[in-house]
Residue frames as a rotation matrix with the C-alpha (Angstrom) as fourth column:
MET 1
0.951 0.308 0.018 -58.26
0.162 -0.550 0.819 54.11
0.262 -0.777 -0.573 43.31
MET 2
0.177 -0.931 0.318 -55.15
-0.216 -0.352 -0.911 55.84
0.960 0.092 -0.263 44.58
SER 3
0.459 -0.090 -0.884 -53.36
0.811 0.450 0.375 54.77
0.364 -0.889 0.279 47.62
THR 4
0.703 -0.213 0.678 -52.21
-0.316 -0.948 0.029 57.36
0.637 -0.235 -0.734 49.99
CYS 5
0.153 -0.741 -0.653 -48.99
0.781 0.496 -0.380 57.27
0.606 -0.452 0.655 51.87
SER 6
0.934 0.094 -0.345 -48.10
0.311 -0.688 0.656 59.24
-0.175 -0.720 -0.672 54.84
ARG 7
0.731 -0.674 0.105 -45.12
-0.538 -0.664 -0.520 61.49
0.420 0.323 -0.848 54.81
SER 8
0.279 -0.660 0.698 -43.20
-0.828 0.203 0.523 59.37
-0.487 -0.723 -0.489 57.23
GLU 9
0.691 0.008 0.723 -43.26
0.192 0.962 -0.194 56.37
-0.697 0.273 0.663 54.90
PHE 10
0.918 -0.342 0.198 -41.19
0.134 -0.203 -0.970 58.23
0.372 0.917 -0.141 52.28
HIS 11
0.365 -0.808 0.461 -38.42
-0.736 -0.554 -0.389 59.10
0.570 -0.197 -0.797 54.65
LYS 12
0.884 -0.057 0.464 -37.90
-0.295 0.702 0.648 55.72
-0.363 -0.710 0.603 56.22
GLN 13
-0.060 -0.964 -0.259 -34.33
-0.998 0.052 0.039 54.47
-0.024 0.260 -0.965 56.14
PRO 14
0.512 0.190 -0.838 -33.77
-0.333 0.943 0.010 50.87
0.792 0.274 0.546 55.11
THR 15
0.749 -0.167 0.641 -32.80
-0.630 0.122 0.767 48.75
-0.206 -0.978 -0.014 58.07
HIS 16
0.810 -0.497 0.310 -30.53
0.509 0.860 0.048 46.32
-0.290 0.119 0.949 56.24
GLY 17
0.331 -0.799 0.503 -26.84
0.764 -0.086 -0.639 47.17
0.554 0.596 0.582 55.58
ILE 18
0.927 -0.041 0.374 -26.42
-0.219 -0.867 0.447 49.66
0.306 -0.496 -0.813 58.39
GLY 19
0.605 -0.766 0.216 -22.73
-0.338 -0.001 0.941 50.10
-0.721 -0.643 -0.259 59.15
GLN 20
0.125 -0.567 0.814 -21.46
0.755 0.587 0.292 48.86
-0.643 0.578 0.502 55.77
GLY 21
0.928 0.284 -0.243 -20.09
0.107 -0.825 -0.554 51.97
-0.358 0.488 -0.796 54.13
GLY 22
0.459 -0.825 -0.329 -16.42
-0.866 -0.498 0.039 51.43
-0.195 0.267 -0.944 53.34
PHE 23
0.381 -0.455 -0.805 -13.59
-0.333 0.745 -0.579 49.01
0.863 0.488 0.132 52.72
THR 24
0.977 -0.208 -0.048 -12.06
0.136 0.435 0.890 46.68
-0.164 -0.876 0.453 55.23
LEU 25
0.374 -0.917 -0.137 -8.36
-0.684 -0.373 0.628 46.93
-0.627 -0.141 -0.766 55.87
THR 26
-0.189 -0.417 0.889 -7.83
0.224 0.863 0.452 43.62
-0.956 0.285 -0.070 54.08
GLU 27
0.585 0.478 0.655 -9.66
0.742 0.011 -0.671 44.83
-0.328 0.878 -0.349 50.96
LEU 28
0.934 -0.268 -0.237 -7.65
-0.304 -0.943 -0.132 48.03
-0.189 0.195 -0.962 50.96
MET 29
0.067 -0.970 0.233 -4.32
-0.534 0.163 0.830 46.16
-0.843 -0.180 -0.507 51.29
VAL 30
-0.011 -0.010 1.000 -5.22
0.621 0.783 0.015 43.78
-0.783 0.621 -0.003 48.45
THR 31
0.870 0.399 0.290 -6.15
0.476 -0.528 -0.703 46.72
-0.128 0.750 -0.649 46.21
VAL 32
0.700 -0.680 -0.219 -2.92
-0.613 -0.729 0.305 48.59
-0.367 -0.079 -0.927 47.01
SER 33
-0.104 -0.758 0.644 -0.89
-0.151 0.652 0.743 45.41
-0.983 -0.019 -0.182 46.37
VAL 34
0.310 0.298 0.903 -2.52
0.795 0.440 -0.419 44.87
-0.522 0.847 -0.101 42.97
ILE 35
0.999 0.048 0.005 -1.89
0.044 -0.870 -0.491 48.48
-0.019 0.491 -0.871 41.98
ALA 36
0.394 -0.919 0.014 1.76
-0.637 -0.262 0.725 48.22
-0.663 -0.295 -0.688 43.09
ILE 37
-0.128 -0.411 0.903 2.26
0.334 0.839 0.430 45.10
-0.934 0.357 0.030 40.97
LEU 38
0.641 0.435 0.632 0.68
0.735 -0.112 -0.668 46.74
-0.220 0.894 -0.392 37.92
VAL 39
0.918 -0.354 -0.178 2.88
-0.368 -0.928 -0.056 49.82
-0.145 0.117 -0.983 38.30
ALA 40
0.118 -0.928 0.354 6.01
-0.412 0.278 0.867 47.67
-0.903 -0.249 -0.350 38.72
VAL 41
-0.041 -0.064 0.997 5.19
0.699 0.711 0.075 45.90
-0.714 0.700 0.016 35.45
ALA 42
0.748 0.511 0.424 4.08
0.654 -0.458 -0.602 48.99
-0.113 0.728 -0.677 33.52
VAL 43
0.761 -0.439 -0.478 6.90
-0.260 -0.881 0.395 51.44
-0.595 -0.176 -0.784 34.33
PRO 44
-0.314 -0.925 0.212 9.74
-0.048 0.239 0.970 49.51
-0.948 0.295 -0.120 32.62
SER 45
-0.131 0.343 0.930 7.54
0.917 0.399 -0.018 48.86
-0.378 0.850 -0.366 29.60
PHE 46
0.877 0.478 -0.048 6.63
0.441 -0.841 -0.315 52.54
-0.190 0.255 -0.948 29.38
SER 47
0.382 -0.834 -0.399 10.30
-0.314 -0.523 0.793 53.51
-0.869 -0.178 -0.461 29.72
ASP 48
-0.501 -0.533 0.681 11.21
0.406 0.551 0.729 51.21
-0.764 0.642 -0.060 26.80
PHE 49
0.315 0.731 0.606 8.33
0.926 -0.098 -0.364 52.65
-0.206 0.676 -0.708 24.80
VAL 50
0.892 -0.021 -0.451 9.58
-0.005 -0.999 0.037 56.23
-0.451 -0.031 -0.892 25.33
LEU 51
-0.070 -0.997 -0.018 13.16
-0.232 -0.001 0.973 55.22
-0.970 0.072 -0.231 24.48
ARG 52
-0.361 -0.027 0.932 12.11
0.731 0.612 0.301 53.40
-0.579 0.790 -0.201 21.31
ASN 53
0.602 0.700 0.383 9.96
0.790 -0.455 -0.411 56.29
-0.114 0.550 -0.827 20.11
ARG 54
0.728 -0.396 -0.560 12.55
-0.204 -0.905 0.374 58.95
-0.655 -0.158 -0.739 20.84
ILE 55
-0.366 -0.900 0.236 15.28
-0.041 0.268 0.962 57.06
-0.930 0.342 -0.135 18.98
LYS 56
-0.148 0.415 0.898 12.89
0.918 0.395 -0.031 56.41
-0.368 0.820 -0.439 16.10
GLU 57
0.845 0.498 -0.197 12.01
0.422 -0.846 -0.327 60.11
-0.330 0.194 -0.924 15.94
TYR 58
0.328 -0.805 -0.494 15.66
-0.396 -0.592 0.702 61.20
-0.858 -0.035 -0.513 15.79
ALA 59
-0.564 -0.546 0.620 16.52
0.268 0.589 0.763 58.61
-0.781 0.596 -0.185 13.11
THR 60
0.175 0.726 0.665 13.46
0.945 0.066 -0.321 59.52
-0.277 0.684 -0.675 11.04
ASP 61
0.852 0.090 -0.515 14.27
0.059 -0.995 -0.077 63.23
-0.520 0.035 -0.853 11.26
LEU 62
-0.104 -0.977 -0.184 17.85
-0.352 -0.137 0.926 62.56
-0.930 0.161 -0.330 10.17
ALA 63
-0.526 -0.044 0.850 16.78
0.620 0.664 0.418 60.32
-0.582 0.747 -0.322 7.27
SER 64
0.572 0.796 0.197 14.21
0.756 -0.419 -0.503 62.93
-0.318 0.437 -0.841 6.18
GLY 65
0.604 -0.439 -0.665 16.89
-0.287 -0.898 0.333 65.61
-0.743 -0.010 -0.669 6.17
LEU 66
-0.501 -0.823 0.267 19.11
-0.083 0.353 0.932 63.40
-0.862 0.444 -0.245 4.04
ARG 67
-0.169 0.536 0.827 16.26
0.905 0.417 -0.085 62.78
-0.391 0.734 -0.555 1.58
ILE 68
0.834 0.438 -0.336 15.61
0.322 -0.880 -0.350 66.51
-0.449 0.184 -0.875 1.37
ALA 69
0.117 -0.885 -0.451 19.31
-0.409 -0.457 0.790 67.11
-0.905 0.092 -0.416 0.66
ARG 70
-0.613 -0.306 0.728 19.27
0.420 0.654 0.629 64.53
-0.669 0.691 -0.273 -2.14
SER 71
0.281 0.839 0.466 16.14
0.919 -0.095 -0.383 66.07
-0.277 0.536 -0.798 -3.61
GLU 72
0.772 -0.038 -0.634 17.57
-0.012 -0.999 0.045 69.59
-0.635 -0.027 -0.772 -3.40
ALA 73
-0.320 -0.947 -0.027 20.79
-0.158 0.025 0.987 68.48
-0.934 0.320 -0.158 -5.14
LEU 74
-0.481 0.219 0.849 18.76
0.801 0.504 0.324 67.11
-0.357 0.835 -0.418 -8.05
LYS 75
0.570 0.821 0.029 16.44
0.784 -0.533 -0.319 70.13
-0.246 0.205 -0.947 -8.14
ARG 76
0.759 -0.306 -0.574 19.19
-0.174 -0.946 0.273 72.77
-0.627 -0.108 -0.772 -7.95
ASN 77
0.861 -0.501 0.092 21.68
0.328 0.407 -0.853 70.83
0.390 0.764 0.514 -10.07
ALA 78
0.142 -0.812 0.566 24.32
-0.615 -0.521 -0.592 71.56
0.776 -0.264 -0.573 -7.44
VAL 79
-0.451 -0.387 -0.805 26.07
0.391 0.725 -0.567 69.80
0.802 -0.570 -0.176 -4.57
VAL 80
0.431 0.596 0.678 24.10
-0.511 -0.458 0.727 69.96
0.744 -0.660 0.107 -1.32
LYS 81
-0.600 -0.750 -0.280 25.78
-0.072 0.398 -0.915 69.30
0.797 -0.528 -0.292 2.02
VAL 82
0.740 0.672 -0.008 24.39
-0.083 0.103 0.991 67.91
0.667 -0.733 0.132 5.27
CYS 83
-0.339 -0.922 -0.189 26.53
0.226 0.115 -0.967 68.55
0.913 -0.371 0.169 8.33
ALA 84
0.102 0.260 -0.960 26.49
0.990 0.072 0.125 68.85
0.101 -0.963 -0.250 12.09
SER 85
-0.278 -0.136 0.951 25.80
0.225 -0.972 -0.074 72.42
0.934 0.193 0.301 13.21
ASN 86
-0.458 0.071 -0.886 25.85
0.889 0.058 -0.455 73.99
0.019 -0.996 -0.090 16.64
ASN 87
-0.749 0.150 -0.646 24.46
0.066 -0.952 -0.298 77.35
-0.659 -0.266 0.703 15.49
GLY 88
0.157 0.909 0.386 22.02
0.528 0.253 -0.811 76.43
-0.835 0.331 -0.440 12.72
THR 89
0.804 0.124 -0.581 23.78
-0.324 -0.728 -0.604 78.55
-0.498 0.674 -0.545 10.10
SER 90
0.262 -0.781 -0.567 27.11
-0.881 0.046 -0.470 76.85
0.394 0.623 -0.676 9.37
CYS 91
0.594 -0.125 -0.794 28.82
0.113 0.991 -0.072 73.48
0.796 -0.047 0.603 9.69
ALA 92
0.910 -0.269 0.316 30.42
-0.370 -0.180 0.911 72.83
-0.188 -0.946 -0.263 13.07
SER 93
0.203 -0.924 -0.325 34.17
-0.736 0.076 -0.673 72.38
0.646 0.376 -0.664 13.22
SER 94
-0.888 -0.449 -0.097 33.89
-0.274 0.688 -0.673 70.06
0.369 -0.571 -0.734 16.22
GLY 95
-0.464 0.735 0.494 31.28
-0.624 0.125 -0.772 68.01
-0.629 -0.666 0.401 18.01
GLY 96
-0.891 0.130 0.435 28.86
0.301 0.886 0.353 65.42
-0.339 0.445 -0.829 16.77
TRP 97
-0.695 0.684 0.221 25.53
0.213 -0.098 0.972 65.20
0.686 0.723 -0.078 15.02
GLU 98
-0.133 0.703 -0.698 23.67
0.966 0.250 0.067 65.34
0.222 -0.666 -0.713 18.35
GLN 99
-0.618 -0.140 -0.774 24.26
0.436 -0.880 -0.188 69.11
-0.655 -0.453 0.605 18.50
GLY 100
0.443 0.807 -0.390 21.91
-0.071 -0.402 -0.913 69.52
-0.893 0.433 -0.121 15.52
TRP 101
-0.505 -0.609 0.612 22.40
0.595 0.268 0.758 69.53
-0.625 0.747 0.227 11.76
ILE 102
0.126 0.490 -0.862 21.68
-0.405 -0.768 -0.496 71.59
-0.906 0.412 0.101 8.69
VAL 103
0.237 -0.031 0.971 21.15
0.856 0.479 -0.193 71.04
-0.459 0.877 0.140 4.98
LEU 104
0.026 -0.363 -0.931 23.19
-0.116 -0.926 0.358 73.56
-0.993 0.099 -0.066 2.95
ALA 105
0.505 0.059 0.861 22.74
0.841 0.189 -0.507 74.38
-0.192 0.980 0.046 -0.71
GLY 106
0.079 -0.591 0.802 25.65
0.420 -0.710 -0.565 76.69
0.904 0.382 0.192 -1.37
SER 107
-0.921 -0.370 0.121 25.33
0.067 -0.457 -0.887 79.25
0.384 -0.808 0.446 1.42
THR 108
-0.207 0.936 0.286 21.56
-0.784 -0.334 0.523 78.81
0.585 -0.115 0.803 1.78
VAL 109
-0.921 0.020 0.390 20.30
-0.274 0.679 -0.681 76.83
-0.278 -0.734 -0.620 4.76
VAL 110
-0.521 0.739 -0.427 17.51
-0.378 0.249 0.892 74.64
0.765 0.626 0.150 3.40
LEU 111
0.588 0.684 -0.432 16.76
0.063 0.493 0.868 72.80
0.807 -0.537 0.247 6.66
ARG 112
-0.430 -0.646 0.631 17.73
-0.666 -0.244 -0.705 73.20
0.609 -0.724 -0.325 10.33
GLU 113
0.427 0.514 -0.744 17.37
0.234 0.732 0.640 70.50
0.874 -0.447 0.192 12.95
GLN 114
0.575 -0.113 0.811 17.66
-0.730 -0.518 0.445 71.21
0.369 -0.848 -0.380 16.66
ALA 115
-0.623 -0.779 0.076 20.00
-0.679 0.489 -0.547 69.40
0.389 -0.392 -0.833 19.02
ILE 116
0.109 0.633 -0.766 18.72
0.029 0.768 0.639 66.11
0.994 -0.091 0.065 20.35
ALA 117
0.871 0.312 0.378 18.08
-0.351 -0.142 0.926 65.47
0.343 -0.939 -0.014 24.05
SER 118
-0.109 -0.945 0.308 21.08
-0.960 0.019 -0.281 64.97
0.259 -0.326 -0.909 26.29
GLY 119
-0.091 -0.014 0.996 21.97
-0.558 0.829 -0.040 61.34
-0.825 -0.559 -0.083 26.87
TYR 120
0.772 0.342 0.536 21.35
0.263 0.596 -0.758 60.42
-0.579 0.726 0.370 23.23
ARG 121
-0.209 -0.919 -0.335 24.02
-0.264 -0.277 0.924 60.19
-0.942 0.281 -0.185 20.54
ILE 122
0.963 0.266 0.035 24.28
-0.035 0.254 -0.967 60.17
-0.266 0.930 0.254 16.77
SER 123
0.044 -0.999 -0.014 27.62
-0.413 -0.031 0.910 58.77
-0.910 -0.035 -0.414 15.74
GLY 124
0.908 0.369 0.198 28.85
0.021 0.433 -0.901 57.85
-0.418 0.822 0.386 12.34
THR 125
0.236 -0.824 0.515 31.46
0.847 0.434 0.307 57.38
-0.477 0.364 0.800 9.70
ALA 126
-0.321 -0.320 0.891 31.24
0.774 -0.631 0.052 60.93
0.546 0.707 0.450 8.32
ASN 127
-0.601 0.061 -0.797 31.08
0.564 -0.674 -0.477 64.45
-0.566 -0.736 0.371 9.79
SER 128
-0.155 0.598 -0.786 29.35
-0.592 -0.693 -0.411 65.82
-0.791 0.402 0.461 6.70
LEU 129
-0.184 0.206 0.961 27.62
0.598 0.799 -0.056 64.31
-0.780 0.564 -0.271 3.69
ASP 130
-0.594 -0.028 -0.804 27.63
-0.527 -0.741 0.415 65.63
-0.608 0.670 0.425 0.13
PHE 131
0.135 0.698 0.703 24.82
0.472 0.579 -0.665 64.90
-0.871 0.422 -0.252 -2.32
LYS 132
-0.821 -0.519 -0.239 25.59
-0.002 -0.416 0.909 65.41
-0.571 0.747 0.341 -6.00
PRO 133
-0.141 0.838 -0.527 23.08
-0.757 -0.434 -0.488 66.43
-0.638 0.330 0.696 -8.67
ILE 134
-0.341 -0.023 -0.940 23.72
-0.831 0.474 0.291 63.35
0.438 0.880 -0.181 -10.80
ALA 135
0.629 0.680 0.377 22.32
-0.772 0.489 0.406 61.06
0.091 -0.546 0.833 -8.05
VAL 136
0.776 -0.500 -0.385 25.57
0.477 0.864 -0.160 59.12
0.413 -0.059 0.909 -7.90
GLY 137
-0.176 -0.969 0.176 28.74
0.479 -0.240 -0.844 59.73
0.860 -0.064 0.506 -5.92
ALA 138
0.632 0.410 0.657 27.08
-0.394 -0.561 0.728 60.76
0.667 -0.720 -0.193 -2.67
THR 139
-0.454 -0.760 0.466 29.07
-0.797 0.112 -0.593 60.34
0.398 -0.641 -0.657 0.51
VAL 140
0.172 0.445 -0.879 28.50
0.055 0.887 0.459 56.77
0.984 -0.127 0.128 1.68
ALA 141
-0.640 -0.370 0.673 27.88
-0.579 -0.344 -0.739 56.81
0.505 -0.863 0.006 5.43
THR 142
-0.022 0.613 -0.789 26.40
0.545 0.669 0.505 54.99
0.838 -0.419 -0.349 8.38
LEU 143
-0.572 -0.059 0.818 24.99
-0.524 -0.741 -0.420 56.99
0.631 -0.669 0.393 11.28
THR 144
-0.403 0.386 -0.830 23.84
0.619 0.783 0.064 55.29
0.675 -0.488 -0.554 14.49
VAL 145
-0.174 0.467 0.867 21.20
-0.603 -0.747 0.281 56.88
0.779 -0.474 0.411 16.72
CYS 146
-0.021 0.084 -0.996 21.26
0.540 0.840 0.059 55.50
0.841 -0.537 -0.063 20.27
ARG 147
0.886 0.237 0.399 21.02
-0.226 -0.531 0.816 56.29
0.405 -0.813 -0.417 23.96
ALA 148
0.000 -0.985 -0.170 24.44
0.034 0.170 -0.985 56.75
0.999 -0.006 0.033 25.54
GLU 149
-0.945 -0.315 0.090 23.55
-0.046 -0.145 -0.988 57.80
0.324 -0.938 0.123 29.10
PRO 150
0.446 -0.492 0.748 22.75
-0.868 -0.033 0.496 56.83
-0.219 -0.870 -0.442 31.78
SER 151
-0.317 -0.580 0.750 23.49
-0.160 0.813 0.561 53.49
-0.935 0.058 -0.351 30.10
ALA 152
-0.825 -0.023 -0.564 23.46
-0.565 -0.004 0.825 52.31
-0.021 1.000 -0.010 26.53
GLY 153
0.134 0.947 0.292 20.01
-0.748 0.290 -0.597 51.12
-0.650 -0.138 0.747 25.63
SER 154
-0.385 -0.247 0.889 19.44
0.207 0.916 0.344 47.92
-0.900 0.316 -0.301 23.75
GLN 155
0.539 0.661 0.522 17.66
0.700 -0.007 -0.714 49.79
-0.469 0.750 -0.466 20.95
GLU 156
-0.455 -0.669 -0.588 19.39
0.050 -0.678 0.733 51.62
-0.889 0.304 0.343 18.13
ARG 157
0.820 0.540 0.191 18.49
0.244 -0.028 -0.969 52.93
-0.518 0.841 -0.154 14.71
VAL 158
-0.339 -0.937 0.089 21.05
0.402 -0.058 0.914 52.89
-0.851 0.345 0.396 11.93
VAL 159
0.769 0.482 -0.420 20.71
-0.124 -0.532 -0.837 55.39
-0.627 0.696 -0.349 9.09
ARG 160
-0.182 -0.821 0.541 22.64
0.539 0.376 0.753 54.32
-0.822 0.429 0.374 6.00
VAL 161
0.575 0.233 -0.784 23.34
-0.490 -0.669 -0.558 56.45
-0.655 0.706 -0.271 2.94
ASN 162
0.379 -0.430 0.820 24.39
0.634 0.766 0.109 54.57
-0.675 0.478 0.562 -0.19
ALA 163
-0.618 -0.785 0.031 26.38
0.533 -0.390 0.751 55.85
-0.578 0.481 0.659 -3.18
THR 164
-0.455 0.528 0.718 23.21
0.689 -0.303 0.659 57.04
0.565 0.794 -0.226 -4.95
GLY 165
-0.847 0.042 0.530 22.28
-0.280 -0.883 -0.378 59.13
0.452 -0.468 0.759 -1.90
ARG 166
0.183 0.955 -0.232 19.36
-0.200 0.268 0.943 57.01
0.963 -0.126 0.240 -0.76
ALA 167
-0.656 -0.322 0.683 18.87
-0.701 -0.077 -0.709 56.96
0.281 -0.944 -0.175 3.00
SER 168
0.158 0.695 -0.701 17.43
-0.072 0.716 0.694 53.96
0.985 -0.059 0.163 4.81
VAL 169
-0.191 -0.130 0.973 16.74
-0.951 -0.221 -0.216 53.29
0.244 -0.966 -0.082 8.48
THR 170
0.073 0.189 -0.979 17.10
0.013 0.982 0.190 49.91
0.997 -0.026 0.069 10.19
THR 171
0.652 0.203 0.731 16.59
-0.715 -0.157 0.681 48.84
0.253 -0.966 0.043 13.78
THR 172
-0.097 -0.699 -0.709 19.34
-0.013 0.713 -0.701 47.05
0.995 -0.059 -0.078 15.68
SER 173
0.863 0.352 0.362 19.74
-0.361 -0.070 0.930 45.98
0.353 -0.933 0.066 19.27
THR 174
0.180 -0.895 -0.407 23.46
0.215 0.440 -0.872 45.61
0.960 0.070 0.271 19.91
GLY 175
0.821 0.226 -0.524 23.29
0.542 -0.020 0.840 47.34
0.179 -0.974 -0.139 23.29
SER 176
-0.161 -0.879 -0.450 26.36
0.823 -0.371 0.430 49.50
-0.545 -0.301 0.783 22.70
CYS 177
0.902 0.425 -0.079 26.39
0.336 -0.804 -0.490 53.10
-0.272 0.415 -0.868 21.68
PRO 178
0.167 -0.931 0.324 29.50
0.984 0.139 -0.109 53.78
0.056 0.337 0.940 19.56
ASP 179
0.062 -0.269 -0.961 31.44
0.360 -0.892 0.273 57.04
-0.931 -0.363 0.041 19.83
């Protein structure tokens, strides 16, 4: 048998919990304090993460360009040059690697890299690097990718080119950004 309910029984409001619909001031202050502590801990870590990844990206791009230059020298049987470039078509007469760089095979630009973000620096022992087709006698160089401003970061990447033209990247943490 079915039971019947009157309409008023369906619309009854429960009597327990009336007036409990929000947070107390104490609960709100505790929540805000916890969030503030989490943000204070997370922001420096995130900043280091961004710094580390940006430096890694610049060093990897530079090392890739050097590997392409070595490969092109072998493929073309000609000297291929990597140099800083402020216009993307020719080697710069002044300024550093942070203004961008190109890979040149004769007068042909094989690869162009844009300038890096301001505040970062690529400094090194050579203004341009030559890769020879015999895979020996390349310009030996060390290039350091680091953050120079607002203050030198503790993270750096060092790109080394040996006499056979092989490029390698290592991580250092000297905390100084050389000129």
